[in-house]
TIRO-2110 file (N, C-alpha, C; in Angstrom, 1 decimal):
// TIRO-2110
-94.8, -154.1, 73.4, N, 1, A
-94.6, -154.2, 71.9, CA, 1, A
-94.5, -152.8, 71.4, C, 1, A
-93.6, -152.6, 70.4, N, 2, A
-93.4, -151.3, 69.8, CA, 2, A
-94.2, -151.3, 68.4, C, 2, A
-95.0, -150.3, 68.2, N, 3, A
-95.7, -150.2, 66.9, CA, 3, A
-95.6, -148.8, 66.4, C, 3, A
-95.4, -148.7, 65.1, N, 4, A
-95.3, -147.4, 64.4, CA, 4, A
-96.6, -146.9, 63.9, C, 4, A
-96.8, -145.6, 64.1, N, 5, A
-97.9, -144.9, 63.6, CA, 5, A
-97.5, -143.6, 62.8, C, 5, A
-98.2, -143.3, 61.8, N, 6, A
-97.8, -142.1, 61.0, CA, 6, A
-98.4, -140.8, 61.6, C, 6, A
-97.6, -139.8, 61.6, N, 7, A
-98.0, -138.5, 62.0, CA, 7, A
-98.0, -137.7, 60.7, C, 7, A
-99.2, -137.3, 60.3, N, 8, A
-99.3, -136.5, 59.0, CA, 8, A
-99.5, -135.0, 59.4, C, 8, A
-98.6, -134.2, 58.9, N, 9, A
-98.6, -132.8, 59.4, CA, 9, A
-98.3, -131.8, 58.2, C, 9, A
-98.7, -130.6, 58.4, N, 10, A
-98.3, -129.5, 57.6, CA, 10, A
-97.7, -128.4, 58.5, C, 10, A
-97.6, -127.2, 58.0, N, 11, A
-97.0, -126.1, 58.8, CA, 11, A
-97.8, -125.7, 60.0, C, 11, A
-99.1, -126.0, 60.0, N, 12, A
-99.9, -125.5, 61.1, CA, 12, A
-100.4, -126.6, 62.0, C, 12, A
-100.5, -127.8, 61.6, N, 13, A
-101.1, -128.8, 62.4, CA, 13, A
-100.7, -130.3, 62.0, C, 13, A
-101.1, -131.2, 62.9, N, 14, A
-100.7, -132.6, 62.6, CA, 14, A
-101.7, -133.6, 63.2, C, 14, A
-101.8, -134.8, 62.7, N, 15, A
-102.7, -135.8, 63.1, CA, 15, A
-101.9, -137.2, 63.1, C, 15, A
-102.2, -138.0, 64.1, N, 16, A
-101.7, -139.4, 64.1, CA, 16, A
-102.7, -140.3, 63.5, C, 16, A
-102.3, -141.1, 62.5, N, 17, A
-103.2, -142.0, 61.9, CA, 17, A
-103.3, -143.3, 62.6, C, 17, A
-104.5, -143.7, 63.1, N, 18, A
-104.7, -144.9, 64.0, CA, 18, A
-105.9, -145.7, 63.5, C, 18, A
-105.7, -147.0, 63.4, N, 19, A
-106.9, -147.8, 63.1, CA, 19, A
-108.0, -147.6, 64.2, C, 19, A
-109.3, -147.5, 63.7, N, 20, A
-110.4, -147.3, 64.6, CA, 20, A
-110.5, -148.5, 65.6, C, 20, A
-110.2, -149.7, 65.2, N, 21, A
-110.3, -150.8, 66.0, CA, 21, A
-109.3, -150.7, 67.2, C, 21, A
-108.2, -150.0, 67.0, N, 22, A
-107.2, -149.8, 68.1, CA, 22, A
-107.8, -148.9, 69.1, C, 22, A
-108.5, -147.9, 68.8, N, 23, A
-109.1, -147.0, 69.7, CA, 23, A
-110.2, -147.8, 70.5, C, 23, A
-110.9, -148.7, 69.8, N, 24, A
-111.9, -149.5, 70.4, CA, 24, A
-111.3, -150.5, 71.4, C, 24, A
-110.2, -151.1, 71.0, N, 25, A
-109.5, -152.1, 71.8, CA, 25, A
-109.0, -151.4, 73.1, C, 25, A
-108.5, -150.2, 73.0, N, 26, A
-108.0, -149.4, 74.2, CA, 26, A
-109.1, -148.8, 75.0, C, 26, A
-110.3, -148.9, 74.5, N, 27, A
-111.5, -148.3, 75.2, CA, 27, A
-111.4, -146.8, 75.4, C, 27, A
-110.8, -146.1, 74.4, N, 28, A
-110.7, -144.7, 74.5, CA, 28, A
-111.5, -143.9, 73.5, C, 28, A
-112.3, -144.6, 72.7, N, 29, A
-113.1, -144.0, 71.6, CA, 29, A
-113.9, -142.9, 72.1, C, 29, A
-114.4, -142.9, 73.3, N, 30, A
-115.2, -141.8, 73.9, CA, 30, A
-114.4, -140.6, 74.4, C, 30, A
-113.1, -140.7, 74.4, N, 31, A
-112.2, -139.7, 74.9, CA, 31, A
-111.7, -138.8, 73.8, C, 31, A
-112.0, -139.2, 72.5, N, 32, A
-111.5, -138.4, 71.4, CA, 32, A
-112.4, -137.3, 71.0, C, 32, A
-111.9, -136.2, 70.7, N, 33, A
-112.6, -134.9, 70.5, CA, 33, A
-113.1, -134.8, 69.0, C, 33, A
-113.9, -133.8, 68.8, N, 34, A
-114.3, -133.4, 67.4, CA, 34, A
-113.2, -132.8, 66.6, C, 34, A
-112.1, -132.6, 67.2, N, 35, A
-110.9, -132.0, 66.5, CA, 35, A
-110.1, -133.1, 65.7, C, 35, A
-110.5, -134.3, 65.9, N, 36, A
-110.0, -135.4, 65.1, CA, 36, A
-110.9, -135.8, 64.0, C, 36, A
-110.4, -136.6, 63.0, N, 37, A
-111.2, -136.9, 61.8, CA, 37, A
-111.2, -138.4, 61.6, C, 37, A
-112.1, -138.8, 60.7, N, 38, A
-112.2, -140.2, 60.3, CA, 38, A
-112.3, -140.4, 58.8, C, 38, A
-111.6, -141.3, 58.3, N, 39, A
-111.8, -141.7, 56.9, CA, 39, A
-111.6, -143.2, 56.8, C, 39, A
-112.5, -143.9, 56.3, N, 40, A
-112.4, -145.4, 56.2, CA, 40, A
-112.3, -146.0, 57.6, C, 40, A
-111.4, -146.9, 57.8, N, 41, A
-111.2, -147.6, 59.0, CA, 41, A
-110.1, -146.9, 59.9, C, 41, A
-109.8, -145.6, 59.6, N, 42, A
-108.8, -144.9, 60.4, CA, 42, A
-109.3, -143.6, 61.0, C, 42, A
-108.8, -143.3, 62.2, N, 43, A
-109.0, -142.0, 62.8, CA, 43, A
-107.7, -141.3, 62.6, C, 43, A
-107.8, -140.0, 62.5, N, 44, A
-106.7, -139.1, 62.4, CA, 44, A
-106.7, -138.2, 63.6, C, 44, A
-106.0, -138.6, 64.6, N, 45, A
-106.1, -138.0, 66.0, CA, 45, A
-105.3, -136.7, 66.0, C, 45, A
-106.0, -135.6, 66.4, N, 46, A
-105.4, -134.3, 66.6, CA, 46, A
-104.2, -134.3, 67.5, C, 46, A
-103.2, -133.7, 67.1, N, 47, A
-101.9, -133.8, 67.8, CA, 47, A
-101.8, -133.2, 69.2, C, 47, A
-102.6, -132.2, 69.5, N, 48, A
-102.4, -131.5, 70.7, CA, 48, A
-103.0, -132.2, 71.9, C, 48, A
-104.1, -133.0, 71.7, N, 49, A
-104.7, -133.6, 72.9, CA, 49, A
-105.1, -135.1, 72.6, C, 49, A
-105.8, -135.3, 71.5, N, 50, A
-106.2, -136.7, 71.2, CA, 50, A
-105.1, -137.7, 71.0, C, 50, A
-104.1, -137.3, 70.3, N, 51, A
-102.9, -138.2, 70.1, CA, 51, A
-102.3, -138.6, 71.5, C, 51, A
-102.3, -137.6, 72.4, N, 52, A
-101.7, -137.9, 73.7, CA, 52, A
-102.6, -138.9, 74.5, C, 52, A
-103.9, -138.8, 74.3, N, 53, A
-104.8, -139.8, 75.0, CA, 53, A
-104.4, -141.2, 74.5, C, 53, A
-104.3, -141.3, 73.2, N, 54, A
-103.9, -142.6, 72.5, CA, 54, A
-102.6, -143.1, 73.0, C, 54, A
-101.6, -142.3, 73.0, N, 55, A
-100.2, -142.7, 73.4, CA, 55, A
-100.2, -143.1, 74.8, C, 55, A
-100.8, -142.3, 75.7, N, 56, A
-100.8, -142.7, 77.1, CA, 56, A
-101.6, -144.0, 77.4, C, 56, A
-102.6, -144.3, 76.6, N, 57, A
-103.3, -145.5, 76.8, CA, 57, A
-102.5, -146.7, 76.4, C, 57, A
-101.7, -146.6, 75.3, N, 58, A
-100.8, -147.6, 74.9, CA, 58, A
-99.7, -147.8, 75.9, C, 58, A
-99.1, -146.7, 76.4, N, 59, A
-98.1, -146.8, 77.4, CA, 59, A
-98.6, -147.5, 78.7, C, 59, A
-99.8, -147.2, 79.1, N, 60, A
-100.4, -147.9, 80.3, CA, 60, A
-100.4, -149.4, 80.1, C, 60, A
-100.5, -149.9, 78.9, N, 61, A
-100.5, -151.3, 78.6, CA, 61, A
-99.0, -151.8, 78.5, C, 61, A
-98.1, -150.9, 78.6, N, 62, A
-96.7, -151.3, 78.4, CA, 62, A
-96.2, -151.4, 77.0, C, 62, A
-97.0, -150.8, 76.1, N, 63, A
-96.7, -150.7, 74.6, CA, 63, A
-96.1, -149.4, 74.3, C, 63, A
-95.1, -149.4, 73.5, N, 64, A
-94.4, -148.2, 73.0, CA, 64, A
-95.0, -147.8, 71.7, C, 64, A
-95.1, -146.5, 71.5, N, 65, A
-95.6, -145.9, 70.2, CA, 65, A
-94.4, -145.2, 69.6, C, 65, A
-94.1, -145.7, 68.3, N, 66, A
-93.1, -145.0, 67.5, CA, 66, A
-93.8, -144.2, 66.5, C, 66, A
-93.5, -142.9, 66.4, N, 67, A
-94.2, -142.0, 65.4, CA, 67, A
-93.3, -141.7, 64.2, C, 67, A
-93.8, -141.9, 63.0, N, 68, A
-93.1, -141.6, 61.8, CA, 68, A
-93.8, -140.4, 61.2, C, 68, A
-93.1, -139.3, 61.1, N, 69, A
-93.7, -138.0, 60.6, CA, 69, A
-93.6, -138.0, 59.1, C, 69, A
-94.8, -137.6, 58.5, N, 70, A
-94.9, -137.3, 57.1, CA, 70, A
-95.3, -135.9, 57.0, C, 70, A
-94.5, -135.0, 56.5, N, 71, A
-94.8, -133.6, 56.3, CA, 71, A
-95.3, -133.3, 54.9, C, 71, A
-96.4, -132.6, 54.9, N, 72, A
-97.0, -132.2, 53.6, CA, 72, A
-97.1, -130.7, 53.5, C, 72, A
-97.2, -130.2, 52.3, N, 73, A
-97.4, -128.8, 52.2, CA, 73, A
-98.7, -128.4, 52.7, C, 73, A
-99.7, -129.2, 52.5, N, 74, A
-101.1, -128.9, 53.0, CA, 74, A
-101.8, -130.2, 53.4, C, 74, A
-102.5, -130.2, 54.5, N, 75, A
-103.3, -131.3, 54.9, CA, 75, A
-104.8, -131.0, 54.7, C, 75, A
-105.1, -130.2, 53.7, N, 76, A
-106.5, -129.8, 53.4, CA, 76, A
-107.4, -131.0, 53.3, C, 76, A
-106.9, -132.1, 52.7, N, 77, A
-107.8, -133.3, 52.6, CA, 77, A
-108.2, -133.9, 53.9, C, 77, A
-107.3, -133.9, 54.9, N, 78, A
-107.7, -134.4, 56.2, CA, 78, A
-108.8, -133.5, 56.9, C, 78, A
-108.6, -132.2, 56.7, N, 79, A
-109.6, -131.3, 57.3, CA, 79, A
-111.0, -131.5, 56.7, C, 79, A
-111.1, -132.1, 55.5, N, 80, A
-112.4, -132.3, 54.9, CA, 80, A
-113.0, -133.7, 55.2, C, 80, A
-112.3, -134.5, 56.0, N, 81, A
-112.8, -135.8, 56.4, CA, 81, A
-113.9, -135.6, 57.4, C, 81, A
-114.7, -136.6, 57.7, N, 82, A
-115.7, -136.5, 58.7, CA, 82, A
-115.1, -136.3, 60.1, C, 82, A
-115.7, -135.5, 60.9, N, 83, A
-115.2, -135.3, 62.3, CA, 83, A
-115.4, -136.5, 63.1, C, 83, A
-114.5, -136.8, 64.0, N, 84, A
-114.5, -138.1, 64.7, CA, 84, A
-115.8, -138.6, 65.3, C, 84, A
-116.5, -137.9, 66.1, N, 85, A
-117.7, -138.5, 66.8, CA, 85, A
-118.8, -138.9, 65.8, C, 85, A
-118.9, -138.2, 64.7, N, 86, A
-120.0, -138.4, 63.8, CA, 86, A
-120.2, -139.8, 63.2, C, 86, A
-119.1, -140.5, 63.0, N, 87, A
-119.1, -141.7, 62.2, CA, 87, A
-118.6, -143.0, 62.9, C, 87, A
-117.9, -142.9, 63.9, N, 88, A
-117.0, -144.0, 64.4, CA, 88, A
-117.8, -145.2, 65.0, C, 88, A
-118.9, -145.0, 65.7, N, 89, A
-119.6, -146.1, 66.3, CA, 89, A
-120.0, -147.1, 65.2, C, 89, A
-120.6, -146.6, 64.2, N, 90, A
-121.1, -147.5, 63.1, CA, 90, A
-119.9, -148.2, 62.4, C, 90, A
-118.9, -147.5, 62.2, N, 91, A
-117.7, -148.1, 61.5, CA, 91, A
-117.1, -149.2, 62.3, C, 91, A
-116.8, -148.9, 63.6, N, 92, A
-116.2, -149.9, 64.5, CA, 92, A
-117.1, -151.1, 64.6, C, 92, A
-118.4, -150.9, 64.7, N, 93, A
-119.3, -152.1, 64.8, CA, 93, A
-119.3, -152.9, 63.5, C, 93, A
-119.2, -152.3, 62.4, N, 94, A
-119.1, -153.0, 61.1, CA, 94, A
-117.8, -153.8, 61.0, C, 94, A
-116.7, -153.1, 61.4, N, 95, A
-115.4, -153.8, 61.4, CA, 95, A
-115.4, -155.0, 62.3, C, 95, A
-115.9, -154.9, 63.5, N, 96, A
-116.0, -156.0, 64.5, CA, 96, A
-116.9, -157.1, 64.0, C, 96, A
-117.9, -156.8, 63.3, N, 97, A
-118.8, -157.8, 62.8, CA, 97, A
-118.2, -158.6, 61.6, C, 97, A
-117.4, -157.9, 60.8, N, 98, A
-116.8, -158.6, 59.7, CA, 98, A
-115.6, -159.4, 60.1, C, 98, A
-115.1, -159.2, 61.3, N, 99, A
-114.0, -160.0, 61.8, CA, 99, A
-114.5, -161.3, 62.5, C, 99, A
-115.7, -161.4, 62.8, N, 100, A
-116.3, -162.6, 63.5, CA, 100, A
-116.4, -163.7, 62.6, C, 100, A
END
């Protein structure tokens, strides 16, 4: 299955926006570094390593990732989100509980 994900970037860096439940489903949540961020139900995966972990996990399932790039003058807002490991466990648990 092909699914699109946004790549939000500026002149110096970029992040792939991925639902936290997708990281949980792929069982890669513990492979994501502190260079990624979280806001709401989404992770913003750092482009140099964490996005690759995500893309490879989807490919291993036979799923293709299509990336749609959104270029901004500045991604200052993303850099101010919570860093990935600090908040995800509680958020994913809450999402999974609300889906039951």
